[in-house]
N, C-alpha and C positions, 0 to 999 in steps of 0.2 A: 611525440605527445605534447607537444606546444600547440597543434593544431586541436587536440582534444580537449586541452585547457582553455583555448580558447572559445571552442564551443559552447563549453559547462561558462565559462564567465557571462557568455552573450544570453544563454538560456536564464540564468540568474538575473540577470539586468532585467531580460524582458518579463521575468514573472513578478519582478518587484514594481516596474514601471506599470504594469497589467494591475496589478493589486491597487495602487495608486490612482488609477483613473476610474478602474473598476468601483475604487470607495466614492471618489468624487462624483460619478452618474448616479450610485443609488443614495447619494445625500440631496442632491437637485432633483432626480427625479424620485418621488414617493409616488409609486403607484401600486394600489392593493389589485392583488389578483384575483381573477372569478372564483366562483366555489368549484366551476366545471376545472379550472386549470390545478386548483388547490388538489382535486380527487384523481386527476392525470398522474400527476407528479408523485402522490402517494402511492397509487398503483405500480408506476416504474420504479419507486424507489424499493419496494416490495419485491417486484420480481428481480430486481437488481440483488437484493440481498439474499433472497434463494438461491440466484445462480453463485453469489460470492461466498456463501455458508460451505458450498458443495465445492466448490473448488479450492477454497482455505484448508477445509478437512484435508482433502486429496492430496495438496502441496505439504501439509504437515507430516501426512504418514510418509509421503516419498521423502522428506526431508530426514525423519527419523530413521528411515531405512540406508540411507548415503551416512549418516552418521553413527549408526552403527558398522556400517561397513568400513570408516575412516578409524573407528575406533581397533577392530580388528586389524586393520592394515597396520597401525600404529603398535598392535603387540605383536604380530606375528614377524613384519619387515621390521627392527628398530631404527633402521637407518632412514626411513620414509616416516618416522615419528614425528618430526615438525612439520613436514606437507599435510600428513594427515590429520593433525591440531589446526595449522590453518585452514585447511577447505573445510573442516567440521566448524570453525567460527564463521566463516564466510556464509556458509548454509543457514547457522544459528542466527546470523545477523540479518539476511534476507527474509527468512520466517518470522521473525520479530516486527519487521517492516509490514508484512504483508497480515499479521495478526492485530497489527495496530491498525490498520485500514480497515478488517472487519470488524473490529469493536467500535470504531467510530462511525461506520455504518448501522450496526446495531443501534449504536446511541441514538443516533438521528431518525432510523426508523421507529423507535419504541418511543421517542420523545413526541413523532407526530402521531401516535396512537392515543396517547392520552387528552 
């Protein structure tokens, strides 16, 4: 468990350092992208958003079925109620993160269209 904790601490520190240096780089290097680059990125984001939309919907449906399964497990086998509740909570947490990522991509995509 200590090794896993160390890995996550190292990743967190790396992200913080990367954000700081990336911000400094963007401050000191202001370069406007060409129209061709803007169009390429817009097309790439639109393709990514389409893929993300279908994968998000699929994962939400699968998550719904598993939550129903764990609900029925908790009802049918009362000894497994706590386990079923914890698993359902975990599934909902993961699906919430996936939905937030999808909402952010859609927000960025629609903001670029205007």
